[in-house]
C-alpha positions as CSV (number, residue, x, y, z in Angstrom):
1,M,0.0,0.0,0.0
2,K,1.4,3.4,-1.0
3,T,2.2,5.9,1.8
4,P,0.5,9.2,1.2
5,L,2.9,11.9,0.0
6,R,1.9,14.3,2.8
7,L,2.9,11.7,5.4
8,V,6.3,11.2,3.7
9,L,6.9,15.0,3.7
10,A,5.8,15.3,7.3
11,F,8.2,12.5,8.3
12,L,11.1,14.1,6.4
13,I,10.5,17.5,8.0
14,F,10.4,15.9,11.4
15,A,13.6,14.0,10.8
16,L,15.4,17.1,9.5
17,A,14.3,19.1,12.5
18,A,15.3,16.3,14.9
19,A,18.7,16.1,13.2
20,G,19.3,19.8,13.7
21,R,18.2,19.8,17.3
22,A,20.4,19.3,20.3
23,D,19.2,19.2,23.8
24,V,20.2,22.0,26.1
25,T,22.8,20.8,28.7
26,L,24.4,22.5,31.7
27,A,28.0,22.6,32.6
28,P,29.1,20.0,35.2
29,L,28.8,22.4,38.2
30,F,25.1,22.8,37.6
31,A,23.3,19.8,39.0
32,D,20.9,18.9,41.8
33,G,22.2,20.0,45.2
34,A,24.6,22.5,43.7
35,V,26.2,25.4,45.7
36,L,26.6,28.6,43.7
37,Q,29.1,31.4,44.6
38,R,27.6,34.3,46.6
39,D,28.3,38.0,46.2
40,K,29.8,37.8,42.7
41,P,28.3,38.0,39.2
42,L,27.2,34.4,38.5
43,P,27.9,32.8,35.1
44,V,25.5,29.9,34.2
45,F,26.6,28.1,31.0
46,G,26.4,24.9,29.0
47,L,25.8,23.6,25.5
48,A,22.9,23.5,22.9
49,A,22.5,23.6,19.2
50,P,24.1,26.4,17.3
51,D,22.0,29.7,17.2
52,E,19.6,28.3,19.8
53,K,17.9,30.6,22.3
54,V,18.4,29.7,25.9
55,A,16.6,31.1,28.9
56,V,17.8,30.7,32.6
57,E,15.6,31.4,35.6
58,F,16.9,31.4,39.2
59,A,16.1,33.4,42.4
60,G,13.7,35.7,40.7
61,Q,16.1,36.5,37.8
62,R,15.6,35.6,34.1
63,R,18.4,35.9,31.5
64,E,18.5,34.9,27.9
65,A,21.3,34.0,25.5
66,T,21.8,32.6,22.0
67,T,24.4,30.0,21.4
68,G,27.4,30.5,19.2
69,R,28.4,28.3,16.3
70,D,30.2,26.0,18.7
71,G,26.9,25.5,20.6
72,R,28.1,27.1,23.8
73,W,25.9,29.5,25.7
74,L,26.4,31.7,28.8
75,V,24.2,34.0,30.9
76,M,25.3,36.2,33.7
77,L,23.0,36.4,36.8
78,D,23.4,39.3,39.2
79,A,25.3,38.6,42.4
80,L,23.3,36.9,45.0
81,P,23.6,36.8,48.8
82,A,24.2,33.5,50.6
83,S,21.1,31.4,51.0
84,A,20.6,28.0,52.7
85,Q,17.2,27.7,51.0
86,G,17.1,25.0,48.3
87,R,15.7,26.6,45.2
88,E,15.2,25.5,41.6
89,L,17.2,26.7,38.6
90,T,15.5,26.2,35.3
91,V,17.0,26.3,31.8
92,R,14.8,26.3,28.6
93,G,15.8,25.9,25.0
94,A,14.7,23.1,22.7
95,N,14.1,21.3,25.9
96,A,13.8,22.2,29.6
97,I,16.0,21.3,32.5
98,T,15.2,22.0,36.2
99,I,17.9,21.4,38.9
100,R,16.7,21.3,42.4
101,D,17.9,22.1,45.9
102,V,20.4,24.8,44.7
103,L,22.1,26.8,47.5
104,V,24.2,29.9,47.4
105,G,27.3,30.3,49.5
106,E,31.1,29.9,49.3
107,V,32.4,27.6,46.5
108,W,36.1,26.6,46.5
109,L,38.0,24.7,43.8
110,C,40.2,22.0,45.3
111,S,43.0,20.8,43.0
112,G,46.4,19.2,43.0
113,Q,47.8,15.7,43.5
114,S,47.3,12.9,45.9
115,N,47.4,14.9,49.2
116,M,44.4,16.9,47.9
117,A,42.7,13.7,46.6
118,F,43.3,12.1,50.0
119,A,39.9,11.1,51.4
120,V,38.3,11.9,54.8
121,S,38.0,8.2,55.6
122,R,41.8,7.9,55.5
123,A,42.5,10.9,57.7
124,T,43.5,10.7,61.4
125,N,40.5,9.3,63.3
126,G,38.8,8.9,59.9
127,A,36.0,6.6,61.1
128,A,35.0,9.1,63.9
129,E,35.2,12.0,61.5
130,V,32.9,10.3,59.0
131,A,30.4,9.3,61.8
132,A,30.3,12.9,63.1
133,A,29.7,14.6,59.7
134,K,26.3,16.1,59.9
135,Y,26.7,19.2,57.7
136,P,24.1,19.0,54.9
137,L,25.0,22.6,53.8
138,I,28.6,21.5,53.0
139,R,28.6,19.8,49.6
140,H,31.2,18.2,47.5
141,L,31.4,17.6,43.7
142,A,34.2,15.3,42.4
143,I,35.3,15.8,38.8
144,E,36.1,12.4,37.1
145,R,39.8,12.0,36.3
146,T,40.2,12.7,32.6
147,V,43.1,13.4,30.3
148,A,42.1,15.3,27.2
149,A,44.2,16.3,24.2
150,Q,42.0,19.3,23.5
151,P,40.0,21.6,25.9
152,A,36.8,19.8,26.8
153,F,33.5,21.5,27.5
154,T,31.9,18.7,29.6
155,A,33.1,16.3,32.3
156,K,31.6,13.5,34.3
157,T,31.2,14.1,38.0
158,S,30.1,12.4,41.2
159,G,27.1,14.7,41.5
160,W,26.8,17.1,44.4
161,Q,27.0,15.1,47.7
162,P,26.2,16.5,51.2
163,A,28.6,16.1,54.1
164,L,26.8,13.3,55.8
165,P,28.1,9.9,57.2
166,D,27.1,7.9,54.1
167,R,28.9,10.3,51.7
168,V,31.7,12.3,53.4
169,G,34.2,9.5,53.5
170,T,35.2,10.0,49.9
171,F,35.5,13.8,50.1
172,T,38.9,15.6,49.8
173,A,40.0,15.6,53.4
174,V,41.9,18.9,53.2
175,G,38.9,20.5,51.5
176,Y,36.4,19.1,53.9
177,F,38.2,20.2,57.1
178,F,38.7,23.6,55.5
179,A,35.0,23.8,54.7
180,R,33.9,22.7,58.1
181,D,35.9,25.3,59.8
182,L,34.6,28.1,57.5
183,H,31.0,26.8,57.7
184,L,31.0,26.8,61.5
185,K,32.4,30.4,61.5
186,L,30.5,32.0,58.6
187,G,27.2,30.0,58.8
188,V,26.8,29.8,55.0
189,P,26.7,26.9,52.6
190,I,30.1,25.7,51.4
191,G,30.6,24.0,48.1
192,L,33.8,22.0,47.3
193,V,34.7,21.2,43.7
194,N,37.4,18.5,43.8
195,S,39.4,18.3,40.6
196,S,42.6,16.5,41.6
197,W,44.7,13.5,40.6
198,G,47.5,11.8,42.5
199,G,51.0,11.8,41.3
200,T,50.6,14.6,38.7
201,P,53.0,17.5,37.9
202,V,52.0,21.1,37.7
203,E,52.4,21.2,33.9
204,S,49.5,18.8,33.4
205,W,47.3,21.4,35.1
206,L,48.4,24.3,32.9
207,S,46.5,25.4,29.8
208,G,47.9,25.5,26.3
209,A,47.9,29.3,26.4
210,A,49.8,29.2,29.7
211,L,52.5,26.9,28.5
212,A,52.9,29.1,25.4
213,S,53.2,32.2,27.4
214,D,56.9,31.8,28.2
215,P,59.6,30.5,25.9
216,A,61.3,28.8,28.9
217,F,58.4,26.4,29.1
218,Q,59.3,24.9,25.8
219,V,61.4,22.4,27.7
220,V,58.2,20.9,29.1
221,D,57.0,19.8,25.7
222,Q,60.5,18.7,24.6
223,R,60.7,16.4,27.6
224,W,57.2,15.0,26.9
225,M,58.0,14.4,23.2
226,Q,61.0,12.3,24.3
227,T,58.8,10.4,26.7
228,V,56.3,9.6,23.9
229,E,59.0,8.7,21.4
230,S,60.5,6.2,23.8
231,F,57.1,4.7,24.9
232,S,56.9,1.8,22.4
233,A,60.2,0.3,23.3
234,L,59.7,0.8,27.1
235,N,56.2,-0.6,26.9
236,A,57.4,-3.7,25.1
237,D,59.9,-4.3,27.9
238,Y,57.3,-3.5,30.5
239,Q,54.9,-6.1,29.1
240,A,57.5,-8.8,29.1
241,K,58.5,-8.0,32.7
242,L,54.8,-7.9,33.8
243,A,54.1,-11.3,32.2
244,A,57.1,-12.7,34.1
245,W,56.0,-11.1,37.4
246,N,52.4,-12.3,37.0
247,K,53.7,-15.9,36.4
248,A,55.9,-15.7,39.5
249,D,53.1,-14.2,41.6
250,A,50.7,-17.0,40.6
251,A,53.3,-19.6,41.5
252,A,53.8,-17.9,44.9
253,K,50.0,-17.9,45.4
254,T,49.8,-21.7,45.1
255,K,52.0,-21.8,48.2
256,G,49.6,-19.8,50.3
257,K,48.9,-16.2,51.1
258,P,52.0,-15.7,53.3
259,A,54.2,-16.8,50.5
260,Q,52.5,-14.5,48.0
261,D,52.7,-11.6,50.4
262,A,56.5,-12.3,50.9
263,F,56.9,-12.4,47.1
264,R,55.1,-9.1,46.6
265,K,57.1,-7.4,49.3
266,K,60.4,-8.6,47.7
267,Q,59.4,-8.2,44.1
268,V,57.4,-5.0,43.3
269,R,55.0,-5.2,40.4
270,P,56.5,-3.6,37.3
271,R,55.3,-0.1,36.6
272,A,53.9,0.9,33.2
273,P,56.0,3.6,31.4
274,R,54.4,7.0,30.8
275,G,53.1,7.6,27.3
276,P,50.1,8.8,25.3
277,G,47.1,9.5,27.4
278,D,49.1,9.5,30.7
279,P,48.1,12.1,33.3
280,W,51.6,13.6,33.0
281,T,50.6,14.9,29.6
282,P,51.2,18.6,29.5
283,R,47.8,20.5,29.4
284,G,46.0,17.1,29.7
285,L,44.4,17.7,33.0
286,F,43.6,21.3,32.5
287,N,41.9,20.3,29.3
288,G,39.9,17.5,30.8
289,M,39.3,18.6,34.3
290,I,39.5,22.4,34.6
291,N,38.4,23.7,31.2
292,P,34.8,22.2,31.6
293,L,34.5,24.4,34.7
294,L,35.2,27.7,32.9
295,P,34.1,30.4,33.5
296,A,32.5,29.5,36.8
297,A,32.5,31.8,39.8
298,F,34.5,30.6,42.8
299,G,35.3,32.0,46.2
300,G,38.9,30.8,45.9
301,V,41.2,27.9,45.0
302,L,42.9,25.5,47.4
303,W,46.0,23.8,45.9
304,Y,48.1,20.9,47.3
305,Q,50.7,19.8,44.8
306,G,54.5,19.8,44.2
307,E,55.8,16.4,45.1
308,S,55.9,15.3,41.4
309,N,57.9,18.4,40.5
310,A,60.4,18.2,43.4
311,E,63.3,17.1,41.2
312,R,62.9,20.3,39.2
313,A,62.4,22.9,41.8
314,G,64.2,25.4,39.7
315,E,61.4,25.2,37.1
316,Y,58.6,25.0,39.5
317,H,58.3,28.6,40.7
318,A,57.7,30.0,37.1
319,L,55.3,27.2,36.3
320,F,53.4,27.5,39.5
321,R,53.2,31.3,39.3
322,T,51.9,31.0,35.8
323,L,49.3,28.4,36.9
324,V,48.0,30.9,39.5
325,T,47.9,33.9,37.1
326,S,46.5,31.9,34.1
327,W,43.7,30.2,36.1
328,R,42.7,33.7,37.3
329,A,42.6,34.8,33.7
330,H,40.6,31.8,32.5
331,F,38.0,32.2,35.3
332,G,37.9,36.0,34.7
333,Q,38.7,36.7,38.3
334,E,42.0,38.6,38.6
335,D,41.7,38.8,42.4
336,L,40.7,35.1,42.9
337,P,42.2,34.0,46.2
338,F,44.7,31.2,45.7
339,Y,45.9,29.3,48.8
340,W,48.2,26.3,48.8
341,V,49.9,23.9,51.1
342,N,53.7,24.0,51.5
343,L,55.0,20.4,51.3
344,A,55.2,18.4,54.5
345,N,58.3,16.9,56.0
346,F,59.1,13.6,54.2
347,K,62.3,11.5,53.9
348,V,62.5,11.5,50.1
349,P,63.8,8.1,49.0
350,A,67.0,8.0,47.0
351,D,67.7,11.7,47.5
352,A,71.4,11.9,48.3
353,S,71.3,15.7,48.8
354,G,68.5,15.4,51.5
355,T,67.2,18.8,50.4
356,T,65.1,18.2,47.3
357,Y,61.8,19.2,49.1
358,A,63.5,22.2,50.7
359,F,64.1,23.8,47.4
360,L,60.5,23.0,46.2
361,R,59.1,24.5,49.3
362,E,61.2,27.7,48.6
363,A,59.7,27.8,45.1
364,Q,56.2,27.6,46.6
365,T,56.9,30.3,49.2
366,K,58.3,32.7,46.5
367,T,54.9,32.6,44.8
368,L,53.5,34.6,47.7
369,A,54.8,37.6,45.9
370,L,51.5,37.4,43.9
371,P,48.6,39.3,45.4
372,H,45.7,37.4,47.1
373,T,47.8,34.3,47.8
374,G,48.4,32.4,51.0
375,E,50.5,29.4,52.1
376,A,49.6,26.9,54.9
377,L,52.7,25.1,56.2
378,A,52.8,21.4,56.9
379,I,56.5,21.2,57.7
380,D,55.7,20.2,61.4
381,I,52.7,17.8,60.9
382,G,53.9,15.4,58.2
383,D,55.1,11.8,58.5
384,P,58.7,11.5,57.6
385,N,58.1,7.9,56.4
386,D,54.8,8.6,54.5
387,I,54.3,11.0,51.7
388,H,50.6,11.1,52.6
389,P,50.4,12.4,56.2
390,T,47.0,11.8,57.8
391,N,46.7,15.0,59.9
392,K,44.6,16.7,57.3
393,Q,42.5,18.4,60.0
394,E,45.3,20.8,60.8
395,V,46.1,21.4,57.2
396,G,42.5,22.4,56.6
397,R,42.4,24.5,59.7
398,R,45.5,26.5,58.6
399,L,44.1,27.1,55.2
400,A,40.8,28.2,56.8
401,L,42.8,30.7,59.0
402,I,44.2,32.3,55.8
403,A,40.7,32.5,54.2
404,K,39.2,34.0,57.4
405,T,41.7,36.7,57.7
406,R,42.4,37.6,54.1
407,R,39.1,36.8,52.3
408,F,36.6,37.5,55.1
409,G,38.4,40.1,57.2
410,I,38.3,38.2,60.5
411,V,41.0,39.5,62.8
412,G,43.6,36.9,63.7
413,D,47.0,35.3,62.9
414,D,47.3,33.2,59.8
415,R,51.0,32.8,59.4
416,G,54.0,31.7,61.5
417,P,57.4,33.5,61.8
418,V,58.9,34.6,58.5
419,F,62.6,35.4,58.1
420,E,63.2,39.2,57.8
421,N,67.0,39.7,58.3
422,A,70.1,38.4,59.9
423,T,72.8,40.6,61.5
424,R,76.3,39.6,62.7
425,E,77.0,39.7,66.4
426,G,80.5,38.3,67.0
427,A,80.5,34.6,66.3
428,A,76.7,34.5,66.0
429,L,73.9,35.7,63.7
430,R,70.8,37.3,65.1
431,I,67.7,36.5,63.1
432,R,64.6,38.8,63.1
433,F,61.2,37.7,61.9
434,R,57.9,39.1,60.7
435,H,54.8,37.6,62.3
436,A,56.5,37.1,65.6
437,E,54.9,39.9,67.5
438,G,53.8,37.6,70.3
439,G,57.3,36.2,70.7
440,L,59.0,33.0,69.5
441,I,58.4,29.6,70.9
442,A,60.5,26.4,70.6
443,R,58.2,23.5,71.2
444,D,59.4,20.6,73.4
445,K,63.1,21.3,73.1
446,P,65.6,24.0,71.9
447,V,65.2,25.2,68.3
448,Q,66.1,22.3,66.0
449,S,67.3,22.1,62.4
450,L,69.6,25.1,62.4
451,Q,72.8,25.4,60.3
452,L,75.5,27.9,59.9
453,A,78.2,28.4,57.2
454,G,81.2,30.5,56.9
455,A,82.8,31.9,53.8
456,D,83.8,28.4,52.8
457,G,80.1,27.4,52.3
458,V,80.4,24.4,54.5
459,W,77.3,23.9,56.6
460,H,77.5,22.9,60.3
461,P,74.8,22.1,62.9
462,A,74.0,25.1,65.0
463,A,72.2,26.0,68.2
464,G,69.7,28.8,68.7
465,K,68.8,31.0,71.7
466,L,65.5,32.7,71.7
467,E,65.4,36.3,72.9
468,R,61.9,37.6,72.7
469,D,61.1,37.9,69.0
470,T,64.6,37.2,67.7
471,L,66.8,34.1,67.4
472,V,70.5,34.1,68.0
473,V,72.3,31.3,66.1
474,S,75.8,30.0,66.7
475,S,78.0,27.0,66.2
476,P,81.5,26.2,67.7
477,A,82.5,24.9,64.2
478,V,81.8,28.3,62.6
479,R,83.8,31.3,64.0
480,D,82.9,33.7,61.3
481,P,79.3,32.9,60.2
482,V,78.0,34.4,56.9
483,A,74.8,32.4,56.3
484,V,72.1,30.5,58.2
485,R,69.5,27.9,57.3
486,Y,66.5,26.7,59.2
487,A,64.5,23.5,58.5
488,W,66.4,23.2,55.2
489,S,66.0,19.5,54.5
490,N,63.4,17.0,53.3
491,A,62.3,16.0,56.7
492,P,63.5,18.5,59.3
493,E,62.4,18.6,62.9
494,A,60.7,22.0,62.7
495,N,59.8,23.2,66.2
496,L,59.9,27.0,65.9
497,Y,56.5,28.8,66.3
498,N,55.0,32.1,67.1
499,G,52.6,32.9,69.9
500,A,49.6,31.8,67.7
501,G,51.1,28.3,67.5
502,L,51.9,28.6,63.8
503,P,55.2,27.2,62.5
504,A,58.1,29.3,61.1
505,T,58.7,29.2,57.4
506,P,61.9,27.3,56.4
507,F,64.5,29.8,55.2
508,R,68.1,30.2,54.0
509,T,70.2,33.4,53.8
510,D,72.9,32.0,51.4
511,K,70.7,32.8,48.3
512,L,67.5,34.7,48.6
């Protein structure tokens, strides 16, 4: 039976319309339970078909936009005050989307490597912390780990999760303890966007534009090209070694679990070489895990990273500085607060110098020259034998101190003693500090981890005597001291504090 011509035409028109239609979608941040940033113009954005009109409604505001040829759309809502009232945000285009229970408060981006990814359940007293978490106005959104060759507009997420016992265990511990402290002080909703990946270098988190901004950064791509070029040969060797290891492991297993455990302790499983698609790919994590968040409004950024760059501390300062300034540019917030964690004390394996982390910490501290930055020290609360110290509560508290004083104007101390100058007094050097108005304190014993050197540049252990807000350093081995160092090693015993109980920043005077 022949189909009537009008039905054929109607079907074709419908098919053509459907082919040209794309459902409106929202960027990953906008989902049920979201927290939006207060007191700042609020971008809401996503994707749709090219030249499609999109309308957004939230909190009594309505804004419209038309997508570009790339299908992206963005509307700007006026700044909103904090609100713990869950409201609906509606988007209409070719289709309609409603996200529910949307709050307005402080939203902080948490990024870096494994010490930022480190979960609440693994922190000191983790089980008790999880059980005690009853903060539905603190919410956490994890960005799925993704390496992308080009800037991505979308990303998979965990969805927004409230800080309750059945959810909080997987939150970033540093971020959660920071948020809890702020929430209890400010009384506003806190949102955490966790975009982190363990064992990754800073260059993976830099955009293409950032890496192209300085000719000195060409070495990053040159190194990576060498890595990719050698991948095939290294991978073939890895596959052969892995096959042999698996065979030996299976043989050990037949002898019982103790035998297998002994084998695995003695023979470590071969590690795959880095290559295409690896999280060390320059730009790869910015493209896959930060670009989909642009240009969201944030209250600030928390950063905990540096271990993977420790062998190249000389490069790190410029790369890290560029990360801070470029992220601010990408998010369109020149004054975006950016606070980071100075690396904890850790006995770096196979480091003959014993000072690799000291130089990386120095590179981090130098970045404080940028405005609206802050640094929380962990030099006194790490585990020398574990790169992942569990006392994330104190790390979060110290970051929150910085936010409270610098972002929210709450009066208080947020930094320990900082070297100011050294003057010669006979066979000693007198050290003066900033942020030591309440006096200096040596916890538990005399000041540790001091060194002096003469003109020969040879360093000797030294002793320190506290005199109010100054420290007099001397050593019987150095009659004519010209330089001093404090806590200048991978895992020093750092016990110098100010009256607020905050640790002194490691320093050296031989090259500042």
